C-alpha distance (Angstrom), angle and dihedral (degrees) to the residues before:
residue distance angle dihedral
X1 . . .
X2 3.76 . .
X3 3.82 90.8 .
X4 3.83 91.8 46.8
X5 3.83 91.8 50.1
X6 3.80 92.3 47.6
X7 3.80 95.0 48.0
X8 3.80 89.2 47.8
X9 3.86 88.5 53.1
X10 3.82 86.8 54.4
X11 3.80 92.0 50.9
X12 3.80 96.5 -106.8
X13 3.74 120.1 136.9
X14 3.77 114.1 -120.8
X15 3.80 131.6 -156.8
X16 3.84 121.2 -165.2
X17 3.77 117.8 -159.4
X18 3.79 115.6 -165.5
X19 3.79 121.4 175.0
X20 3.78 123.6 -165.8
X21 3.73 100.7 -2.4
X22 3.83 133.0 74.3
X23 3.82 108.3 -91.3
X24 3.81 109.3 -80.9
X25 3.79 96.2 34.1
X26 3.78 125.7 -137.0
X27 3.77 98.8 -30.3
X28 3.81 95.9 55.5
X29 3.85 97.7 36.9
X30 3.78 107.9 34.8
X31 3.77 109.5 -3.7
X32 3.82 133.7 46.7
X33 3.85 101.4 3.0
X34 3.83 97.1 45.9
X35 3.78 91.0 42.4
X36 3.81 91.5 53.6
X37 3.76 91.1 50.1
X38 3.84 91.3 51.7
X39 3.79 90.8 46.2
X40 3.79 88.2 53.7
X41 3.82 90.8 53.5
X42 3.79 88.6 49.6
X43 3.75 91.2 51.3
X44 3.80 90.9 52.8
X45 3.78 92.3 49.7
X46 3.78 90.5 49.0
X47 3.80 93.7 50.3
X48 3.80 91.0 50.2
X49 3.80 92.8 48.7
X50 3.82 96.2 42.6
X51 3.81 106.0 30.1
X52 3.88 95.3 130.2
X53 3.76 93.5 -144.8
X54 3.76 106.4 138.9
X55 3.83 93.0 -163.0
X56 3.81 93.6 54.3
X57 3.79 123.3 74.7
X58 3.81 116.3 -166.7
X59 3.77 134.1 178.5
X60 3.74 130.4 -171.6
X61 3.74 106.5 -152.8
X62 3.78 98.0 176.7
X63 3.74 141.1 6.9
X64 3.83 110.2 -168.6
X65 3.81 101.5 -155.4
X66 3.83 93.0 -177.3
X67 3.83 90.7 53.2
X68 3.79 91.1 47.8
X69 3.73 90.1 54.1
X70 3.80 91.4 49.2
X71 3.80 91.6 47.3
X72 3.80 89.5 51.5
X73 3.79 90.7 56.9
X74 3.81 94.2 56.5
């Protein structure tokens, strides 16, 4: 992907051929990218739970992990 992005920036047409896996491979589909999204969700939850603002009361009533996964895939 990095090479394709860079060549595009230089005005060169790029063709990606991917056989057997969804385009993007493991990193894009089940590895790095989804993991970063889930880490972002966790950071938000952590900030809400541990904000240390005495004048602000917060409550997390539900975290739908399955829905978070589905939203990440969109």
